[in-house]
C-alpha positions in Angstrom: -201.8 -146.3 99.2 -204.8 -144.0 98.7 -204.1 -143.7 94.9 -203.8 -147.5 94.6 -207.2 -147.9 96.3 -208.7 -145.3 94.1 -207.5 -147.1 91.0 -208.7 -150.5 92.2 -212.1 -149.0 93.2 -212.5 -147.2 89.8 -211.6 -150.2 87.6 -213.7 -152.6 89.7 -216.6 -150.2 89.2 -216.2 -150.4 85.5 -215.8 -154.2 85.6 -218.9 -154.9 87.6 -221.2 -152.3 86.0 -222.5 -154.7 83.3 -223.4 -157.3 85.9 -224.9 -154.8 88.2 -227.2 -153.7 85.3 -228.0 -157.3 84.4 -228.7 -158.4 87.9 -230.9 -155.3 88.5 -232.9 -155.8 85.3 -233.3 -159.5 85.7 -234.3 -159.0 89.3 -237.0 -156.6 88.3 -238.3 -159.2 85.8 -238.3 -162.0 88.4 -240.3 -159.9 90.8 -242.7 -158.5 88.2 -242.6 -161.2 85.5 -246.3 -160.9 84.4 -246.1 -157.2 83.9 -242.8 -157.2 82.0 -243.6 -160.4 80.0 -246.2 -158.4 78.0 -243.6 -156.0 76.8 -241.2 -158.7 75.6 -241.2 -160.0 72.0 -242.6 -163.5 71.7 -244.0 -164.9 68.4 -247.3 -166.6 68.3 -248.6 -169.3 66.0 -252.0 -170.8 65.5 -251.2 -174.5 65.8 -254.6 -175.4 64.4 -253.2 -174.7 61.0 -251.2 -177.9 61.4 -254.4 -179.9 61.1 -255.0 -178.5 57.6 -251.7 -180.0 56.3 -252.5 -182.7 53.7 -250.3 -185.9 54.1 -250.3 -189.2 52.3 -249.6 -191.2 55.5 -248.7 -190.7 59.2 -245.1 -190.2 60.0 -243.2 -193.3 61.0 -240.7 -193.5 63.8 -237.9 -194.1 61.3 -238.8 -191.0 59.3 -239.1 -189.0 62.5 -235.7 -190.2 63.6 -234.1 -189.0 60.4 -235.5 -185.5 61.1 -234.2 -185.6 64.7 -230.8 -186.8 63.6 -230.5 -183.7 61.3 -231.0 -181.4 64.2 -227.9 -180.8 66.3 -226.2 -183.6 64.2 -223.2 -183.9 66.4 -225.3 -184.9 69.3 -226.7 -188.4 69.6 -230.2 -189.3 70.6 -230.4 -190.2 74.2 -234.0 -191.4 74.4 -237.2 -191.8 72.3 -240.7 -191.8 73.6 -244.3 -191.9 72.3 -246.2 -189.0 74.0 -248.7 -186.2 73.4 -247.7 -182.5 73.0 -250.3 -179.7 72.8 -253.0 -182.4 72.4 -251.3 -184.2 69.5 -249.7 -187.6 69.4 -245.9 -187.1 68.9 -242.5 -188.8 68.9 -240.1 -187.1 71.5 -236.4 -187.4 70.8 -234.1 -186.2 73.5 -230.6 -184.9 73.0 -228.2 -183.3 75.4 -229.1 -179.8 74.1 -232.9 -180.3 74.2 -235.9 -182.0 72.7 -237.2 -182.6 69.1 -240.9 -183.2 69.2 -242.5 -184.5 66.0 -246.2 -184.9 65.3 -247.2 -188.3 64.0 -250.1 -187.0 62.0 -248.4 -184.4 59.8 -244.7 -184.2 60.6 -244.7 -180.7 62.0 -242.1 -180.5 64.7 -240.8 -178.4 67.6 -237.2 -178.0 68.6 -237.0 -177.1 72.3 -233.9 -175.9 74.2 -233.7 -174.4 77.6 -234.3 -170.9 76.2 -236.3 -171.2 73.0 -238.9 -173.3 71.1 -238.8 -173.3 67.3 -241.8 -174.6 65.3 -241.3 -176.1 61.8 -243.5 -177.4 59.1 -242.8 -180.8 57.4 -240.7 -179.0 54.8 -238.4 -177.7 57.5 -239.6 -174.1 57.2 -239.6 -172.2 60.5 -243.1 -171.1 61.5 -242.5 -169.6 64.9 -239.9 -168.8 67.6 -240.9 -168.7 71.3 -238.6 -167.5 74.0 -238.6 -168.9 77.5 -238.0 -165.6 79.1 -238.2 -166.9 82.6 -235.4 -169.4 82.0 -233.3 -166.7 80.2 -233.6 -164.2 83.0 -233.2 -166.7 85.8 -230.0 -168.0 84.2 -228.7 -164.5 83.6 -229.5 -163.6 87.2 -227.8 -166.7 88.7 -224.8 -167.2 86.4 -224.2 -163.8 84.9 -224.3 -165.1 81.3 -226.9 -166.5 78.9 -225.0 -169.8 78.5 -225.1 -171.9 81.7 -222.1 -174.1 80.7 -219.8 -171.9 82.7 -222.0 -172.4 85.7 -221.7 -169.6 88.2 -218.1 -168.7 87.4 -218.9 -165.2 85.9 -221.5 -164.5 88.7 -218.9 -165.5 91.3 -216.3 -163.2 89.8 -218.8 -160.3 89.6 -219.8 -161.0 93.2 -216.2 -161.0 94.5 -215.5 -157.8 92.5 -218.6 -156.1 94.0 -217.4 -157.1 97.6 -213.9 -155.7 96.9 -215.5 -152.6 95.3 -217.6 -152.0 98.4 -214.6 -152.6 100.8 -212.3 -150.2 98.9 -215.0 -147.6 98.8 -215.4 -147.8 102.6 -211.7 -147.6 103.1 -211.4 -144.6 100.8 -214.3 -143.0 102.7 -212.6 -143.6 106.1 -209.2 -142.4 104.8 -210.8 -139.1 103.7 -212.5 -138.4 107.0 -209.5 -137.0 108.9 -208.6 -134.7 106.1 -212.2 -133.6 105.9 -212.3 -132.9 109.6 -209.1 -130.9 109.5 -210.3 -128.9 106.6 -213.5 -128.1 108.4 -211.6 -127.0 111.5 -209.4 -124.7 109.5 -212.4 -123.3 107.7 -214.1 -122.8 111.0 -211.3 -121.0 112.6 -210.9 -118.8 109.5 -214.6 -118.0 109.6 -214.4 -117.0 113.2 -211.5 -114.7 112.6 -213.2 -113.1 109.7 -216.6 -113.0 111.2 -216.7 -109.3 111.7 -214.6 -106.1 111.1 -211.3 -106.0 112.8 -211.5 -103.6 115.8 -209.6 -100.4 115.4 -207.3 -99.1 118.1 -208.3 -95.7 119.4 -205.4 -93.4 120.1 -206.0 -90.9 122.8 -204.4 -87.5 122.3 -202.6 -86.0 125.2 -203.9 -82.6 126.2 -201.3 -80.0 126.7 
C-alpha cells in the first residue's frame, strides 16, 4: 500500500508541476501587473503615420468587407458597424474569432482577437503586433491553457491532481510516523546503553 501511494504521489507531482509553475507565474503577474508588464515584449507603432498614406478615395464599405472576408475566411461576418477607433472613423466587422477594424480614410486595419491586435497597412503588410497580456495570463490562470475553448477542463484536472497529491503526501507522512517513532526509541535506548564506559567488576582477592 505504501509503495502504491508513493508512486501515485510521485507521478501526480510530475503531472501537476507545469500547472503549478503556470499558476504561480500568472498569479504573480495578476498581483503585480504594472511592474511585470514593463518587462514583457510588446511592439509599438506610431499610428500618426497612417495619416501620411496617400489614397485616391476613401474606403467604401464593400471594399472593406472584401478585406474582412479575407481574414479568418472560414468564419462569416456576424455584424458590421460604423464607429471610431483611436480617433479615426472606421468600419468594424465582427466575427466569432474577433474584430476587423478598417479605417475609412486610408484602409489601414487592425485584426483583434482576445489575445493579440495586429496592425496592417492597405497593402496587407503587418506593421505591429500587440499582446493583451492581461487576457493571456488571466486565461492561463483560470483555464490552464492559452486556448479557452476547452474551458476549465485542464485547470479542473490539475486542481483535482493537486488535491490528490496533497492527500497522498499527508497519508505517506502519517504512515511514516510510527516507524519514525520506533526508530527514535531504539536509537534512544541504544544511546543510553552506550552513554558511558561499561563498569568493570572488581574482584576481591582473599587474604590467606
